[in-house]
C-alpha positions in Angstrom: 5.9 59.1 -1.0 3.3 61.0 1.0 4.5 62.6 4.2 2.3 64.2 6.7 3.8 67.1 8.4 3.3 68.0 12.1 0.1 69.9 11.7 -1.4 67.1 9.5 -0.6 68.7 6.2 0.0 66.1 3.6 2.9 66.7 1.4 3.3 64.6 -1.7 6.7 65.0 -3.2 8.4 62.5 -5.2 11.3 63.0 -7.6 9.9 63.4 -11.1 11.5 64.0 -14.5 9.9 67.5 -14.6 12.2 68.6 -11.8 15.2 67.9 -14.0 17.1 71.0 -15.2 19.1 69.2 -17.9 22.5 69.2 -16.2 23.3 65.7 -15.1 25.2 66.4 -11.9 22.6 68.9 -10.7 19.7 66.6 -11.5 21.4 63.7 -9.7 22.3 65.9 -6.7 18.7 67.4 -6.6 17.1 64.0 -6.5 19.5 62.9 -3.6 18.6 66.2 -1.7 14.9 65.7 -2.1 15.1 62.1 -1.0 17.2 63.1 2.0 14.9 66.1 2.8 11.9 63.6 2.8 13.7 61.3 5.2 14.4 64.2 7.5 10.9 65.6 7.4 9.3 62.2 7.9 11.4 61.8 11.2 10.4 65.1 12.7 8.2 65.0 15.7 7.3 67.2 18.6 10.1 65.9 20.8 13.6 67.1 20.9 15.6 65.2 18.2 17.2 61.9 18.7 20.9 61.5 17.9 19.8 59.7 14.7 17.6 62.6 13.8 20.5 65.0 14.4 22.7 62.8 12.1 20.2 62.8 9.4 19.8 66.6 9.5 23.5 67.1 9.4 23.8 65.0 6.4 21.0 66.8 4.8 22.7 70.2 5.5 26.1 69.1 4.3 24.5 67.6 1.1 22.8 70.9 0.3 26.0 72.9 1.1 28.1 70.6 -1.2 25.6 70.9 -4.0 25.6 74.6 -3.8 29.4 74.6 -4.1 29.2 72.5 -7.2 26.7 74.9 -8.7 28.8 77.8 -7.8 31.8 76.3 -9.5 29.7 75.8 -12.6 28.5 79.4 -12.5 32.0 80.6 -12.3 33.2 78.3 -15.1 30.6 79.8 -17.4 30.6 83.4 -16.0 26.9 83.1 -15.1 25.7 86.8 -15.2 23.3 86.4 -12.3 25.8 84.5 -10.2 25.8 87.0 -7.3 21.9 86.7 -6.9 22.1 82.9 -7.2 24.8 82.6 -4.6 22.9 84.8 -2.4 19.8 82.5 -2.8 22.1 79.6 -1.8 23.2 81.5 1.4 19.6 82.3 2.2 18.6 78.7 1.9 21.5 77.6 4.1 20.6 80.2 6.7 17.1 79.0 6.8 18.1 75.4 7.1 20.5 76.4 10.0 17.8 78.5 11.9 15.3 75.6 11.6 18.0 73.2 12.9 18.9 75.4 15.9 15.1 75.6 16.9 14.7 71.9 16.4 17.8 71.1 18.4 17.1 73.5 21.3 13.5 73.6 21.9 11.9 71.0 19.7 9.0 71.8 17.4 5.4 72.8 17.8 2.4 72.7 15.5 3.0 76.2 14.1 6.3 74.9 12.8 4.6 72.5 10.4 3.5 75.5 8.3 7.1 76.8 8.3 8.3 73.5 7.1 5.8 73.3 4.3 6.8 76.9 3.3 10.5 76.0 3.3 10.0 72.9 1.3 7.8 74.9 -1.2 10.5 77.6 -1.4 13.2 75.1 -2.1 11.2 73.3 -4.8 9.2 76.0 -6.5 11.5 79.0 -6.4 15.0 77.7 -6.3 15.0 74.4 -8.1 12.1 75.1 -10.6 13.0 78.6 -11.4 16.4 79.8 -10.4 18.3 76.6 -11.3 16.3 76.3 -14.5 17.5 79.8 -15.5 21.2 78.6 -14.8 20.6 75.5 -16.9 19.3 77.5 -19.9 22.4 79.8 -19.7 24.9 76.9 -19.4 23.3 75.0 -22.3 23.4 78.1 -24.5 27.1 78.7 -23.5 27.9 75.0 -24.3 26.1 75.2 -27.6 28.0 78.5 -28.5 31.2 76.8 -27.4 30.6 73.8 -29.5 29.7 75.9 -32.6 32.9 78.0 -32.1 35.1 74.8 -32.0 33.6 73.2 -35.2 35.9 73.2 -38.1 34.8 75.5 -40.9 
């Protein structure tokens, strides 16, 4: 799927196996979030949002928050050492989503917002999903491997 943002910036994002972090529920939720985000972004225009646009955005925001809660449970379960920073990144993303929503709902968007959308999408993909979540995956898999080895009969 190729989406052209407000300023005419083409954005080619499609779920790909290389985005997988190796934890099934996370991969499934990441794919759902990306697909919903693409739907939201493709519906954005310069007008104030329609009721349908608002509903889509709320679904997206709730989906992201629910996913972060699932990740945070996993981090607690495995005592992830960088949990505080990872949770702070989640809060930062939710704040960014909320700020954008407030602007979109109250004043609509202008052409300069297209660069912000592109920046936010890139942040979500490149920094959080491809780096921070991958670090969590490596840690969890290592913990699971250690746990299995400890439970094996001698």
